[in-house]
N, C-alpha and C positions, 0 to 999 in steps of 0.2 A: 492145292490149299497152301503149301509152303510159299509158292510164288505170289499168291494173293496177299498173304501175311507181309511178305517183303515189300511188296508194292504200297501196301497201306502204311507200313512203317516210314517208307521214303516219303510218301506224301505227308504224312503228319510232321515229319522232320522238316520238309520244305516249308510247309505252312507255319510251323513254329519259328523256323528262321526268318521267315518273311515278316512275321509279327514283331520279332525281336529287333530286326533290322529297321522296321518302321518306327520303333520307339526312339526318343531322343531325350537327352537331358538339356534343358534350356536353363541358362543362368542369367542374372542381370542384378542391377541395383536401382532401386526406387528412391528418387530425390525430389525435393520441392524445388519448382522452378524458380530461378532468380537468386536463390540463397545456397542451393546445394545442400540443404539440411536433409539427412536421411529421414525416411518415413518408416519407422518400424510398425509391424503389424498391419501393413497394406495387404490387401487381399490380391492373390494372383491365380486365376482360374483359367483352364484351358476352355476356350469358347465351345459352347454346346455340350459340355460335360459337367459333372460334379467334382472333377478332379482339380484340386487347388492346393495352394500352400500359403503362408503368410510371410512377410519379410522379417528378418532378424533386426538386431538393434542398429545395424549399420545400413538397413534397407536393402540388404542382399537377400536373394532367393535362389533356389535350385528346384526345379520341378521335372519330373519324368512325364513326357507326353505320349499320347496314344499314337501319334504319327510323326513322321520326321519333319513335317511343315504344317502350319496352321496358324491360329491366332490366340493370343493371350488377352484376357480382359483384366485390367488392373485398376483397382478402386481403393479409395481411402476417405474417410469422413472428412468433409470440408474441402475436397478437391474434385475436380472433374474427372470422370471415369475415362480411361483411355484403353484403346484396342490396339495391340502391337502384333505385327506379323512376324513369324519366326521361321527359320529353316536351318535346324540343327544349331549347335553351338551357343556362344555367348552374345547376348544383346547389349552389353555395356550398360551405360546410365540411361535410365528412363525417367523423364522429368514429368511430374504431374502439376498442372496448373490449378492454382486456387480456384475454388468455385465462387470467389468473391472478386469482383472486378477492382482493380487498383491496390489489392492487399499487399503485393509485392513491393509496390512503391512506398506504402506506408512503412513497411518493415525496414527499408533502406534508411528512411529518415529516422526511425525510432532505433537504429543501431542494434538490430537483432543479432545476437551471438550465434556463431554456427559451431555445432558440436564438433569436437576433434579437430577444429581449425583455429578458432578464436581462443588464444591463451587466457581464459578467465574461468573462474568457478561459477558455473551457470546451471540453473534449474528451469525448465519450462513446463508450465501447465496449460494444456490445450483446452478448448471450449467444452468439449465433451466431458472432461473430468470436473471442469467448474460446475456445469449444469448438474453433474451427478452428485457432487459431494456438497455443494453450497447450502441448499436448503434455507433455513432461517438464520444461518451463521452470518457473521460479519464478513464483508468481502475478503479482507486480508487473512482471515483465519485458515482458509484453505491451504495456506503456505506453512502450517505449523509442522508438516512432515517434512519440510525442506531444511537441510543442515544450517545451523547458525541463525535460525530465525525464531523469534518468540513474539507471538500475537496474543493479545487479550481483548476482551470486551470492555476493560477499564471499568467504569461505573456501571456499565450494563445497559445504558441508553441506546436507542436505535442510532447506528452509525457512529458511536463513540469509541470504536475499537482503536488500538494502538499497535504499532508494529516496531520491532527493533531487529537490526541485523548486525550480528557480531558484537552485541552489546551496546550498539549506538542507537539513540533514540530517533524518532522520525525526523527531527531537525537536521540530522546528519545522514538521511537516507534520501537520495534523489528519487522522487516518483514522477514518472513521465506517462502521459497518455498520448498514444500515437506520436511519440518524439517530442511532445510539448511539455516542458517542466510545469508542475502544478504546485510545488511547495510554496508557502506563503513567502512573499518576497521580503517581509520585514523580519520575520522570526524563523523562517524555514519549516515551520510546522506543517503537517498534513491533516486535514479534517475530512475523514471518510464520509461523514454524514452528507458532505457536499456532492458525493458521487454515489448516493443510494440508487440501486438499480443498475450499476455498472456491471455487475455479474451477468445481466441478461443479454448484454451486447458486446461481450469481450470475446474476441477471436482466440487470443492467447495471452498469457501473462508470464513474462520471463524475469527471473530474479538473477541479476549478476552480482554476486558477493565480492566485496572488496572494490578494486579499482574499476572493474567493469569495462565494457567495450563502447560506452557512450562517446560520441564524437563532438558533442556540443559542450561548451565550457561550463559544465555542471560539477562543482567540487563536492562530490559525495564521498563521505569518509567510509560509512559502513557498506554501502552498495547502492545499487539501482534497481527500482522496480519498473519494468517496462510494461505497460498494458496496452495492448493492440486491440482497438475495437473493430467490429465488423464494418465492411464497406457494404456494397450492394452485390446480392447473388446473381450469378450468371443466368440461373434458371428461375422461372417464375414459381412462386409458392409461399408458404407461410405456415404458421401455427397459432394455436390458442393454447393457454395454459392456465392452470390454477393449482393452488395448494393451501392446506390448512395445517394448523399446528397447535401446540400448546399455548396456554394463556391468550386465547382469542386470535391467534395469528391468522391472517388471510391475506392471500396474494392472487391476483389474476391479471391477465394481460394478453397481448397478441403481437405477432410479427407478421409482416407481409412485404414480399419483394416482387417487383414488376418482371424481374429478369431482364437481360440485355437485349434491347430491340436491334433492328437491322441497322438503325442509324446510331447506334453506340450508346444509347441512353439506358440508365438503370436507376432504380430507386428503391430503398428499403425504409420501412418505418416500424418502430417498435414502441409500445406504451404498456405501462404497468401500474397498478395501484397496490399499495401494501399498508396494512394497518393491524393493530393489535393492542393488547392491554400491557404488554411487556412482562418478561419474567420477574423483574424487579418491581416492587411496589411503586407507584407513581410515575411509570415510565410509559405511559400510553403514547402510541405513535401513529402518525398517518402520513403517507407520502405518495407522490405520484412521479414516476420517472418517464423519460421521453428520449427518443432517438430518431434521427432522420439523416440518411445518406442520399445524396444526389450525385451520380457520376456520369460524365459524358466524355467518350472517346472521340476527340475532335478529328484526329487522323493518326497516322502511324507515328508521329512524332510528339503529339501533344494530348494530353488528358487532364480534365479538371474534376475535382471531387469535393463536394461541400458536405460537412458533417456538423450536425447540431445534436447536443445531448446535454441532459442535466436531470436535476430532480427537485422539486419543491416538497419540503417536508417540515414537520413539526413534532418534536418528541420531548417528553419529560426526561429529566436527568437525575442521577444519583452523583451529584458534583462533589459532595464532601465525604471524605473518608471517615470510617468509623473504627473503633478499636476492635481487637479480636473478642474482647469480652462483651462488647455491645452486641455483636452478632450472635454470639452464643447465648446470651441471657434473655433476648427478646423472643416473643413467640413466633415472629416472622422469620427468624434465623437469617439465612443468606439472602433472602428476598427483601431484607429490611432496607429502608431508605428514609432518611430524616428530612428530605428536601420537598415534601409535598403535604398537603392538608386539605381541608374541606372548607368551603365558603358557600352558604345557602344550600347545603347538601350536594355541591357539586365539587368534583376534584379540581383543586387548584394548585398549580405548581410554583414553587418558590424558585426552582431552578429548571429551566427547560432551554431548548435550542430551536431555532427556526431559521430556515435558509433556502434560497433559491440561487442556483449558480449555473445558468446557461453557458454552455462553452461552444463557441462557433469556430470553424476552421475552414479555410479554402485552400486546398492543395493544387498545385500545378506541376505536372511532370513533363519534362521536356527531354526528349532524346535528340541531342544536337547532331550526333553522328553515331557510327557504330561503336566507337570507343568512349564517348562522352555523354553524360546525363546530367541534368540539372533539376534538383527537386527542391521546391519552395513552398512553404506553408505560412500563410498569414492568419493570425488567430486573434480572438477577442473573448474576454470572459467578463461579464457583468454580474457580480455577486452582491446579494442584499440579504441582510438578516443579522442575527446575533444571538446572544444568550441571556437568559432571564437571571434575576437575582433580586435582592432586596437592599433597602437602606433602613437604618433604625437609629434612633437617638440612644438606644441602648442595645447594643449588638448581641447581648447574651440574653435577651428576653425570650428566645426560642431554644436556646441551648439546653441539652439534657444535662441533668445533674450527674456527676460521676462519684462523688463521695457518698458512700452508704452510711446512713445514719438510722437509728431506731424509728425516727418519725418520717423520713423520707428516703427511701431506698434509691438507688441509682436508677436513671431513666426517666425521671419526672421533670416536668416543667409547668408553670402556670399557664403556658400558652400551648399546651399540648393535650390531645384527648387521650388520657390514661397513660400508663407506663410505656415508654418508648413508642407512644402514639404518634399520629399525625398532627401537624400543626392545626390549632383551632383558630382559623382566619376569622371566624365569627365574633370571637372574643376581642380580637384586635380591631375589627371594624367597630364594635360598640365602644370601645375606648377612644378611638379616633373620633367618633361622633361626638362623644362627651367633651372632648377638648375643644370643639367648636372653633372659635376664631384663632386659637393657638396652633391650629394645623395638625396634620398627622405626624405621629411619632414612629410610624412603621409604614413603608410603602413598598411597592414592587416595581421594578425597573428592568430595563433591557439594555445590555451593553452592545451597541451596534458595531459591527465590524465588517462594513460593505466595501467593495473595491471596484474599480474600473481598470481593467488589465488588457493590454494590446501587445502584439509581438510579431516578428518575422524570424523564421528560421530557414536558411537556404543552405543547400549541400551540393557541391559540384563533385562528381566522380568521373575520373578519367583513367583509361588504361594507357599508362606511358609506354609500356611494353606488355608482352604476353604475361610477364612475371610481376611487373611492378604497377601498382595501383596507388593514384594519389586521390585523397578526399580532403575537401577543405570547405570552409563556409563562414557564415556569420550567424550570430544570435543576438537579435535586438529585442529588448522588453522594455515597456514603461508601465509603471504601476502607481495607482493612487489608492491608498487605504483611508477609509473614511470612518472615524472612530468618535463615538459620542455615547453618552448614556441618555436614554429616553425614559421618562416616567410613564409607567403603563397602567398603574392602579394606585389611587390614593387610599383605598381600602376604607371608605366611609368619611374620610376627613375632607377639609375644604381646600387645603393646599399643602405644599411641602416647601419648607424653608431651606434653600439651597445655599448653605454657608459652609466655610471651612472651620477649622478648630479655633481660629482666632475670631469667629463671628462675622467674617467678611464674606461678601458675595463670592461664590466660586467663579462666577462669570463677571468679569470686571467690566463688560460692556453692558451689563444689565443694570437698570435703575433700581430694581427691587429684587430680593431673593426669592419672592413668592413664585412658585412653579405650579403648574397645572398638568393634567395628563396630556401627553404628546410634546411637552417642552423638554429641551435638552438641559440636562443637569449634570453636575460633577466635573465633566470634562467635555471638550469638543476639539479635536485636532485632526489634521490629515498628515498622513506619512507618505512622502513621495519618494519613489525608488526608480531609478533609471539604470539599465544595464546594457552594455554592449561587450560582445565576445566574439572572438576569432578563434578558429581552430584549424588544424591542419593535420593529416596523418598520411604516413606512407605504409603501404602494405606489400611486402615482398615475399614471393613464393619461390624460395631457393630451388625447389623441386617439388614433387608431388607429395613428398613426405614432411618437408620442412618449411614452415610459414613464420614469418616474423613481422613486426610492426613498431613504429615509432611515432608517438603522438604528442603535439605541443598545442596548447591553448592559453589564451590570456583573456581576461576580462576587466572591465571597469564597472565599479558599483558606486552610484551616486545616491547620497541620501539627503533629503530636505524635509523639514518639518514646519507646518503651520499650525499655530495655536490661537484658537478664537475665544478662549476662556481666560488665559493668564495675562493677555496683552490687549491694550486698546486697539480698535481698529486704526487709530492714528499712529500707533507705535510701530517703528520699523522693525522691532524685534519679533513682531508677530510672525513674520516669515523669515526663516533662516537662510543662510547661503547654502549652495549645494557642496557637500563634502564627499570627495571621491576617494575610492580605495581600489588599488590594482591587485588582482589575483592572477595566478598563473598555475600551469600544471605542465609536467612532462612525464610521460610514461611509455614504457616499451616492454616488449616481451617476445617470446617465440614458442612455437608448439612443434614437436617433432614426433612423427609416427615412426615408431621403431619397426613395426610390421603391421599386418592386418589387425592385430588384436591389441597392441599396446601404443600408448602414447604418453608423452611427458610435456609439460609446459612450465614456463616460469614467466613472471612478470615483475616489474618494479616501477614505482611512481613516486614522484614527489610533488606536492602542491601546496600553495598558500590560499587560505580561504579568507575572504574579506570578513571583517567582524560584523555582527549583527547590528540592526537598526538601534536596539535598545542599548547597545554597548557604546554607541556614539552619543545618543541623547540620553544620558544615564538618569538624570534627575527628572525626567518627564517635563522638561521646560526648554526654553531656547537660549538659555544663558550658560548653563554648565554642559558644554560640548566637548567630548572627547575626540578632537579632530585628529589626534595622533595615535588613535587606537591601533593596536598591533593586529596583524593578520594571524590567523591560526595556522599552524604549520604541521603537515601530515607527511609522514614517509611510511610507505607500505611495500612489503615483499611477499610474494606468493609462489609456491612451488606445487604443482599438481601432476597427478598421474591417472590415466584413464585405461580401462580394459574394455574390449567389446568382442563378443563372440556370438554364436548363434543363440545361445541361451542366457548368457550372462552379460550384464552391463554394470560397471563399477567405477567409482571416482574416489580419489583420495586427495586431499588439499591440506597443505600446511600454510599458515599465514602469520604475519606479524605486523601490527600497525602501531607506529608511535604517533601521538597527538600532543603537540606542544602549544603552549599558550592558549589553551581552551579558554574561551570567553567566560570570565567569572567575575562577578561584581559583589561588592560587600557594602552595606548600608551603615551609616554611622551619624552621630549628632555633632554638629559643629559647635564652636564656642558660642555662636549667638544663638544657638538653640534650634536651628533649622537642620532638616534632614538632608543628607548628601550621600552620594553613590561614588564608588571608585572602581575602576577596572584593575583586577589583580593579574599580573603576568607569573608565569612559572608554574601553572596549574597543568601538570602533564599526566598523561594516561597511556598505559600499554594494553593492547588488545592483540592477543595471540591465541592460536588454537589449532586443533586437528578436526577435519570433517571427513566423513565417510559415507557414501551412499551407494545404493545398488538397486538393480532390477533383475530378477531371476524367473525365466519362463520354465517353471517346473514340468509342466505338461501342456498339452494343447489347450487345456481348460484352466490351468491354474498359474497365475503370475503373482510373484512375491516381491515386495518392495521393502526397503529398510534403509535406515540412516543412523548414524551416531555423530554426535558433535560435542567436543570437549573444548571448553573455552577457559583461558586464564586472563581475565580482565580485571586490571587493578590500577590504582593511582600510583605514580611512578616516585614522587618524592615529596617531602615537607617544603613548605614555602614559609620562611620566617623572616621577621625583622623588615617587613615591607613598610616603609614610611609614606603616609598620606600627607601631602602638603596643601595648604590653602593658597589663595591667590597671593598672600604675602609671603609665601614660602615657608610658612610656620607649620610645624608638625602638629596636626589635629588627631592623628590615629596611627598606631602601629598594628599591623596585621600579622598574626601568625596562624598558619594553616597546618595542622598535622594530619597528613592524609597518606603518607607513605605506606604502601602495601595494603590500604583498605580495598576491599573488593568493590568494583563498579557494580552499583545496584540496578533494579528495574528490569532484569532480563535473566532468565535461567541460563547459566554458563554450561550446564550439561543437559543435552536433549537426546533422546532416543525415539525411534519410531520403527514400527513394523506392521505391514499391511499385506492382505491376501485378496486377490481378486479371482473368484471362482465362477466358472460358466456352469450353471446347474443344468441348463438346457440351451438350445440354440438361441433362445431369446430371453433367457433369465440369467441374472447374475447376482451374486452375493459378494459384498465387499466388506471386510472387517479391518478396522485400523486401530492400532494402539499407539499412544504418544505419551512419553515420559518427561518430566521436567524436574531438574534438580539443581542444587547449588544456586538458588535464587535468593538474593540479599535485598533488603529494603533500600530504597533510593534515599539519597540525602544530598544536601548542598555542601560542597567542599568548604565554603565559606563559613559553614556552621561548626566545623571541627577546628575550634580555636583553643582546644585544651588537649594536652597529651594524654590524659586519663580517659578520654572518650574512647570505649571499646569498638571493636569491629561491628560493622552494620548488623542488624537483625537478620538472621538466616531463617527464612520461611520453610516450612515442611515441604519435602518433595512430594510429587503427585503424578499419577498416571491416569489416562482416560481412554475407555474403550468406546468406539463409534461403530456402527453398522448400517449398511445400506442394502435393500433388496430392490432390484428394478426388473420389470417384465415388459417386453414389447409384444404387440399382437395387432392383427388387422381389425379394424373397426369401421365396417362399411367402406367408404371411400377413403378413410383416414389410416395413417400409420399411428397407432396409439401407444403410449408409454406410461406405465404406472410406476411411481417411485415411492418407497417408504425409507425414511431416514430416522435414526435414533442416535443422539449424541449423549456421551456420559452414560452408558448403558447402566453402569453399577451405581449411579447416583453418588459418585464420589464427592466429599466435601474438601474444598481446597481455596487457598488464598492466592490470587493471581498477582496482585499489585500491593505494595505497602510503602509508606514513608517512615523513616527511622525516628527514633526519640531516644533520649539519654537512658530511659528506663523501658524495659521490654513491654510493660503494661501501657505504655504511651504509644506504642507502634500502632499506626492506623493504615487502613487500606480497604480493598474490596474482596469479597468472596466471589468465585466463579459461579457459574450456572450449575444447576443440578441436572437431572434427566430431562431432556427436551426431545420433541419429535415433530416431523412434518410428513404429510401424505400429499403427493403431487400427482398431476395427470397432465399430459400434453397430447394434443391431436395435430398431427402434421398433414398439410394438404398440398 
């Protein structure tokens, strides 16, 4: 018996030893092919088992396998699953290819920053998070949990959102879609309504705060928003989706991909329709978005990709700010909107927006050899549309009364239906009819802002050595902005008399001032902008841990104006000469990985930005031309620290940007009584601050994210004793601006965020986010601060918002189904998001943010 027991123990020991010896610990790093970006959260599973792990923030994994050899199946959303054989030990870097054909090449053109290598402050939002969190929000709003960013719905109309980075408004934030700049070429603004539906086709959105990694000659002061759209999926399939929400919100659409054929062809199409009544009164909206990508792999060296996307939409707007008292005193509260009314029982918008902006691009990717590639994109955008408004012989006839008296409390008007009511267009129609041959005294019009835009962007990348990479290229753009006012509704009258304050025709080429619906009135001009830029960059990998770069760029911006109203067709002044302005930039930096957990980076840059179109043609004519307009001058420093471990990822950034000779104009009356404008130099600002963000994997089921951003954005110094001279060098105006240490307005200087993502079950998630916004000051024009006694800008109340999302996936027949419920502003918090300053706090005007809103959505994948 004793011998049997001994033999049994020996057998068990041998069996246990064999099992232990068969087990192995396999390590590796999962990266995105082409960019070397780590893929945190990738699934690594031992094939044929349920044994698996997920990668950490650096894409690293360590898995104990049941055998000393076998295969690992590695998968990540948006990438092609890869099976890797192992035999003990480390596998090194494992690269996953995007499941979209040509996406890697688009990322190269778009200058996508690589975490822990590119020395910039960067945040990336993937498609899965966009789909999860967007709902009925405006596209840029999903960035509100990003350090240094403040986005709002502005007036609350569909697509009317605004975004600021580090206190800089959209005019000084570069927005690029697939590497193509989309800021308006005349004033630099971004109109998000032009891109309605962009969230449905975005592969990723990267925000590069500060100088950014963009290689094109784009002089962004605050930062760069890189939107990368989908290309075509490698595998065949698609989805249908729908969602409903508060205030009649409805959306439905589909996506379908053919997959990559044996001949290298793939196509993807997406379309969606969105409509609703709008949270704010009088902001009904309807839009159709569309997307098409055709990709052809010609051979190992050449690939072509054609992309078309855009949206046609129309929506009512809340264009005019109201005082806090007006919002609080009327029964509609924060939903109140003064810019709409009723005509014949139908909603009629005094202010609205309508636009269609198809964007087309043809990308060519050429691998010249193993070390050199050339990526070129030719693009075109034909935008048509504008915004509605009105003309009146008495501009105050629909204004609300503000002085409370015993007979007429605030909020009344003869042309409104009740106190703080909508506009009574029927009364206006009746009065216009009564005027008969005298024409209308109040009409509706549309300010058309169409454009024709063409460009070519080409980037050459070559590995000079294994450690030294050169990138260079050109950026060419040609733009024609078409601006005029169109008469859209006579409101019962026979005609509109289009004359100026002197009783003369606005259109000097017209024989009569009488205008009918469809006629151009008030103004009609074209803005022509030409742009040519060159850029070059050297990237040097000193070793695996130290990377540095130096970038140079130069651009020429040419402005020209054609005026069809102020000058006869025979007048040579009708078309100006072209006025050119040279801008340039130099920036450099380095990133050092102290060890596997810590890295630090620094960058510094200086650039000069050409003045805006309006700073050159200041008086909206072709005679008073500021051909010597000064460039804006920007100097920026940034220092950053990053930490990465298996459970925690964190970043800390310090920045300081000085902005000198900001474009600032003042208007004044000349001795002859005419109005004039002048450009004022010396309007400088300082934007500096601290940004912190982190991601923490508390457990396998719970991820926590957070950020804190503390800004100190203020005007730097007073500008006094500036003499404005006329053509005879006589002083006609002396300008004093008292702005020193006044806070830069229109963006929260303190923002905080905390979020939790909890897996309730294998296919169910609960996401809760909290965002706090503080130190928000009303906006103002520095040129209005001409009195030392004017106080600091009005400070709006701080506010915080809770949002929540629940999503559940399940099998539904042959489909993979997902249900998602979203609720924004759960506590129904009242808050003011935007405001414009006034000498007295009672005159401060702005917009209330939305209250509690929700959407319910479903998607079926096939």
